[in-house]
TIDO-364896 format. One record per atom (N, C-alpha, C, O): residue number from 1; residue in one letter; atom name; x, y, z. Coordinates in steps of 0.2 Angstrom, whole numbers, always signed. Layout:
<atoms>
+-----+--------+-------+-------+-------+-------+
: num : residu : atome :    px :    py :    pz :
+-----+--------+-------+-------+-------+-------+
: NUM :      A :    CA :     X :     Y :     Z :
...
+-----+--------+-------+-------+-------+-------+
</atoms>
This chain:
<atoms>
+-----+--------+-------+-------+-------+-------+
: num : residu : atome :    px :    py :    pz :
+-----+--------+-------+-------+-------+-------+
:   1 :      M :     N :   +84 :   +22 :  -137 :
:   1 :      M :    CA :   +89 :   +17 :  -129 :
:   1 :      M :     C :   +82 :   +13 :  -128 :
:   1 :      M :     O :   +83 :    +7 :  -125 :
:   2 :      G :     N :   +77 :   +14 :  -129 :
:   2 :      G :    CA :   +73 :    +8 :  -125 :
:   2 :      G :     C :   +67 :   +12 :  -124 :
:   2 :      G :     O :   +66 :   +17 :  -126 :
:   3 :      E :     N :   +63 :    +8 :  -120 :
:   3 :      E :    CA :   +55 :   +10 :  -117 :
:   3 :      E :     C :   +58 :   +13 :  -111 :
:   3 :      E :     O :   +63 :   +10 :  -108 :
:   4 :      A :     N :   +55 :   +18 :  -108 :
:   4 :      A :    CA :   +57 :   +21 :  -101 :
:   4 :      A :     C :   +53 :   +15 :   -96 :
:   4 :      A :     O :   +48 :   +11 :   -97 :
:   5 :      L :     N :   +56 :   +16 :   -90 :
:   5 :      L :    CA :   +55 :   +14 :   -85 :
:   5 :      L :     C :   +48 :   +14 :   -82 :
:   5 :      L :     O :   +44 :   +10 :   -81 :
:   6 :      V :     N :   +47 :   +21 :   -82 :
:   6 :      V :    CA :   +42 :   +24 :   -77 :
:   6 :      V :     C :   +36 :   +28 :   -83 :
:   6 :      V :     O :   +37 :   +33 :   -85 :
:   7 :      R :     N :   +33 :   +26 :   -85 :
:   7 :      R :    CA :   +28 :   +29 :   -89 :
:   7 :      R :     C :   +23 :   +35 :   -87 :
:   7 :      R :     O :   +20 :   +34 :   -81 :
:   8 :      P :     N :   +22 :   +40 :   -90 :
:   8 :      P :    CA :   +18 :   +46 :   -86 :
:   8 :      P :     C :   +11 :   +44 :   -85 :
:   8 :      P :     O :    +8 :   +42 :   -90 :
:   9 :      P :     N :    +7 :   +45 :   -79 :
:   9 :      P :    CA :    +1 :   +44 :   -78 :
:   9 :      P :     C :    -5 :   +45 :   -84 :
:   9 :      P :     O :    -4 :   +50 :   -88 :
:  10 :      V :     N :   -10 :   +41 :   -85 :
:  10 :      V :    CA :   -14 :   +43 :   -90 :
:  10 :      V :     C :   -22 :   +43 :   -89 :
:  10 :      V :     O :   -25 :   +37 :   -86 :
:  11 :      L :     N :   -25 :   +49 :   -90 :
:  11 :      L :    CA :   -33 :   +47 :   -87 :
:  11 :      L :     C :   -37 :   +41 :   -90 :
:  11 :      L :     O :   -36 :   +38 :   -95 :
:  12 :      R :     N :   -40 :   +40 :   -86 :
:  12 :      R :    CA :   -43 :   +35 :   -88 :
:  12 :      R :     C :   -52 :   +38 :   -90 :
:  12 :      R :     O :   -55 :   +42 :   -87 :
:  13 :      T :     N :   -55 :   +34 :   -96 :
:  13 :      T :    CA :   -61 :   +38 :   -97 :
:  13 :      T :     C :   -66 :   +32 :   -95 :
:  13 :      T :     O :   -64 :   +26 :   -94 :
:  14 :      T :     N :   -72 :   +33 :   -96 :
:  14 :      T :    CA :   -78 :   +30 :   -95 :
:  14 :      T :     C :   -80 :   +27 :  -101 :
:  14 :      T :     O :   -86 :   +25 :  -101 :
:  15 :      E :     N :   -77 :   +26 :  -106 :
:  15 :      E :    CA :   -77 :   +23 :  -112 :
:  15 :      E :     C :   -73 :   +16 :  -112 :
:  15 :      E :     O :   -74 :   +12 :  -116 :
:  16 :      Q :     N :   -68 :   +16 :  -107 :
:  16 :      Q :    CA :   -63 :   +12 :  -108 :
:  16 :      Q :     C :   -67 :    +5 :  -104 :
:  16 :      Q :     O :   -65 :    -1 :  -106 :
:  17 :      G :     N :   -70 :    +5 :   -99 :
:  17 :      G :    CA :   -73 :    +0 :   -96 :
:  17 :      G :     C :   -70 :    -2 :   -90 :
:  17 :      G :     O :   -65 :    +1 :   -88 :
:  18 :      D :     N :   -73 :    -5 :   -86 :
:  18 :      D :    CA :   -72 :    -7 :   -79 :
:  18 :      D :     C :   -64 :   -11 :   -81 :
:  18 :      D :     O :   -62 :   -14 :   -85 :
:  19 :      R :     N :   -60 :   -10 :   -74 :
:  19 :      R :    CA :   -54 :   -15 :   -75 :
:  19 :      R :     C :   -54 :   -16 :   -66 :
:  19 :      R :     O :   -55 :   -13 :   -61 :
:  20 :      S :     N :   -52 :   -23 :   -68 :
:  20 :      S :    CA :   -51 :   -26 :   -61 :
:  20 :      S :     C :   -44 :   -29 :   -58 :
:  20 :      S :     O :   -39 :   -32 :   -61 :
:  21 :      A :     N :   -44 :   -28 :   -51 :
:  21 :      A :    CA :   -37 :   -28 :   -50 :
:  21 :      A :     C :   -34 :   -34 :   -49 :
:  21 :      A :     O :   -37 :   -40 :   -47 :
:  22 :      T :     N :   -27 :   -35 :   -49 :
:  22 :      T :    CA :   -24 :   -40 :   -51 :
:  22 :      T :     C :   -22 :   -44 :   -44 :
:  22 :      T :     O :   -22 :   -40 :   -40 :
:  23 :      W :     N :   -21 :   -50 :   -43 :
:  23 :      W :    CA :   -18 :   -55 :   -37 :
:  23 :      W :     C :   -15 :   -49 :   -33 :
:  23 :      W :     O :   -17 :   -47 :   -28 :
:  24 :      T :     N :    -9 :   -47 :   -38 :
:  24 :      T :    CA :    -2 :   -44 :   -35 :
:  24 :      T :     C :    -5 :   -38 :   -29 :
:  24 :      T :     O :    -3 :   -37 :   -23 :
:  25 :      E :     N :    -9 :   -34 :   -34 :
:  25 :      E :    CA :   -12 :   -28 :   -31 :
:  25 :      E :     C :   -16 :   -30 :   -26 :
:  25 :      E :     O :   -16 :   -25 :   -22 :
:  26 :      L :     N :   -19 :   -35 :   -25 :
:  26 :      L :    CA :   -23 :   -36 :   -19 :
:  26 :      L :     C :   -19 :   -39 :   -13 :
:  26 :      L :     O :   -20 :   -38 :    -7 :
:  27 :      F :     N :   -14 :   -42 :   -14 :
:  27 :      F :    CA :   -10 :   -44 :   -10 :
:  27 :      F :     C :    -5 :   -39 :    -7 :
:  27 :      F :     O :    -3 :   -39 :    -1 :
:  28 :      F :     N :    -3 :   -34 :   -12 :
:  28 :      F :    CA :    +1 :   -28 :    -8 :
:  28 :      F :     C :    -5 :   -24 :    -3 :
:  28 :      F :     O :    -4 :   -22 :    +3 :
:  29 :      D :     N :   -12 :   -24 :    -6 :
:  29 :      D :    CA :   -14 :   -20 :    -2 :
:  29 :      D :     C :   -17 :   -22 :    +5 :
:  29 :      D :     O :   -19 :   -18 :    +9 :
:  30 :      L :     N :   -16 :   -30 :    +6 :
:  30 :      L :    CA :   -17 :   -34 :   +10 :
:  30 :      L :     C :   -11 :   -33 :   +15 :
:  30 :      L :     O :   -12 :   -31 :   +21 :
:  31 :      V :     N :    -5 :   -33 :   +13 :
:  31 :      V :    CA :    -1 :   -32 :   +16 :
:  31 :      V :     C :    +1 :   -25 :   +20 :
:  31 :      V :     O :    +4 :   -24 :   +25 :
:  32 :      F :     N :    -3 :   -19 :   +15 :
:  32 :      F :    CA :    -1 :   -12 :   +18 :
:  32 :      F :     C :    -7 :   -12 :   +25 :
:  32 :      F :     O :    -7 :    -8 :   +30 :
:  33 :      V :     N :   -12 :   -16 :   +23 :
:  33 :      V :    CA :   -18 :   -16 :   +29 :
:  33 :      V :     C :   -15 :   -19 :   +36 :
:  33 :      V :     O :   -16 :   -16 :   +42 :
:  34 :      V :     N :   -11 :   -24 :   +35 :
:  34 :      V :    CA :    -8 :   -28 :   +39 :
:  34 :      V :     C :    -3 :   -23 :   +44 :
:  34 :      V :     O :    -4 :   -23 :   +50 :
:  35 :      A :     N :    +2 :   -19 :   +39 :
:  35 :      A :    CA :    +7 :   -16 :   +44 :
:  35 :      A :     C :    +2 :   -10 :   +47 :
:  35 :      A :     O :    +4 :    -7 :   +53 :
:  36 :      V :     N :    -3 :    -7 :   +43 :
:  36 :      V :    CA :    -7 :    -1 :   +46 :
:  36 :      V :     C :    -9 :    -4 :   +54 :
:  36 :      V :     O :    -8 :    -1 :   +59 :
:  37 :      S :     N :   -11 :   -10 :   +52 :
:  37 :      S :    CA :   -17 :   -13 :   +59 :
:  37 :      S :     C :   -10 :   -14 :   +66 :
:  37 :      S :     O :   -10 :   -12 :   +71 :
:  38 :      R :     N :    -5 :   -17 :   +63 :
:  38 :      R :    CA :    +1 :   -17 :   +68 :
:  38 :      R :     C :    +4 :   -12 :   +71 :
:  38 :      R :     O :    +7 :   -12 :   +77 :
:  39 :      T :     N :    +4 :    -7 :   +66 :
:  39 :      T :    CA :    +6 :    +1 :   +69 :
:  39 :      T :     C :    +2 :    +3 :   +74 :
:  39 :      T :     O :    +4 :    +4 :   +80 :
:  40 :      S :     N :    -4 :    +3 :   +73 :
:  40 :      S :    CA :   -11 :    +6 :   +77 :
:  40 :      S :     C :    -9 :    +2 :   +83 :
:  40 :      S :     O :    -9 :    +5 :   +89 :
:  41 :      E :     N :    -9 :    -4 :   +84 :
:  41 :      E :    CA :    -8 :    -8 :   +89 :
:  41 :      E :     C :    -3 :    -6 :   +95 :
:  41 :      E :     O :    -3 :    -5 :  +101 :
:  42 :      I :     N :    +3 :    -7 :   +92 :
:  42 :      I :    CA :    +8 :    -3 :   +95 :
:  42 :      I :     C :    +9 :    +3 :   +98 :
:  42 :      I :     O :   +11 :    +4 :  +104 :
:  43 :      L :     N :    +5 :    +8 :   +93 :
:  43 :      L :    CA :    +4 :   +15 :   +97 :
:  43 :      L :     C :    -2 :   +15 :  +101 :
:  43 :      L :     O :    -2 :   +20 :  +105 :
:  44 :      A :     N :    -7 :   +11 :  +101 :
:  44 :      A :    CA :   -13 :   +12 :  +106 :
:  44 :      A :     C :   -10 :   +10 :  +113 :
:  44 :      A :     O :   -12 :   +13 :  +118 :
:  45 :      S :     N :    -4 :    +4 :  +113 :
:  45 :      S :    CA :    -3 :    +2 :  +119 :
:  45 :      S :     C :    +4 :    +7 :  +122 :
:  45 :      S :     O :    +6 :    +7 :  +128 :
:  46 :      N :     N :    +6 :   +11 :  +118 :
:  46 :      N :    CA :   +12 :   +14 :  +119 :
:  46 :      N :     C :   +11 :   +21 :  +115 :
:  46 :      N :     O :   +15 :   +22 :  +110 :
:  47 :      P :     N :    +7 :   +26 :  +117 :
:  47 :      P :    CA :    +7 :   +31 :  +113 :
:  47 :      P :     C :   +14 :   +36 :  +112 :
:  47 :      P :     O :   +15 :   +41 :  +108 :
:  48 :      A :     N :   +18 :   +34 :  +116 :
:  48 :      A :    CA :   +24 :   +38 :  +115 :
:  48 :      A :     C :   +29 :   +36 :  +108 :
:  48 :      A :     O :   +33 :   +40 :  +105 :
:  49 :      G :     N :   +26 :   +30 :  +106 :
:  49 :      G :    CA :   +32 :   +27 :  +100 :
:  49 :      G :     C :   +36 :   +22 :  +102 :
:  49 :      G :     O :   +39 :   +19 :   +98 :
:  50 :      G :     N :   +37 :   +20 :  +108 :
:  50 :      G :    CA :   +41 :   +17 :  +111 :
:  50 :      G :     C :   +39 :   +10 :  +108 :
:  50 :      G :     O :   +34 :   +10 :  +106 :
:  51 :      G :     N :   +44 :    +4 :  +106 :
:  51 :      G :    CA :   +43 :    -1 :  +103 :
:  51 :      G :     C :   +39 :    -3 :   +95 :
:  51 :      G :     O :   +38 :    -8 :   +92 :
:  52 :      L :     N :   +39 :    +5 :   +93 :
:  52 :      L :    CA :   +37 :    +5 :   +86 :
:  52 :      L :     C :   +42 :    +3 :   +82 :
:  52 :      L :     O :   +40 :    +0 :   +77 :
:  53 :      W :     N :   +49 :    +4 :   +82 :
:  53 :      W :    CA :   +53 :    +1 :   +79 :
:  53 :      W :     C :   +57 :    -5 :   +80 :
:  53 :      W :     O :   +59 :   -10 :   +76 :
:  54 :      F :     N :   +58 :    -5 :   +87 :
:  54 :      F :    CA :   +61 :   -11 :   +90 :
:  54 :      F :     C :   +56 :   -15 :   +95 :
:  54 :      F :     O :   +53 :   -11 :  +100 :
:  55 :      R :     N :   +57 :   -21 :   +96 :
:  55 :      R :    CA :   +52 :   -24 :  +101 :
:  55 :      R :     C :   +57 :   -22 :  +107 :
:  55 :      R :     O :   +63 :   -23 :  +107 :
:  56 :      E :     N :   +53 :   -20 :  +113 :
:  56 :      E :    CA :   +55 :   -20 :  +119 :
:  56 :      E :     C :   +55 :   -27 :  +124 :
:  56 :      E :     O :   +58 :   -27 :  +130 :
+-----+--------+-------+-------+-------+-------+
</atoms>
């Protein structure tokens, strides 16, 4: 039928050498950090969670 969309994870060994992150991985890491930062700012100003989903 074809190749599976999701491959099972494979353990890396020390013999494979170093692997560097791609620009896409770095971009999504940055997006995640910004999302966590914004969420923590909102929760710090209102610990009850008001405004977390919608701006008041």
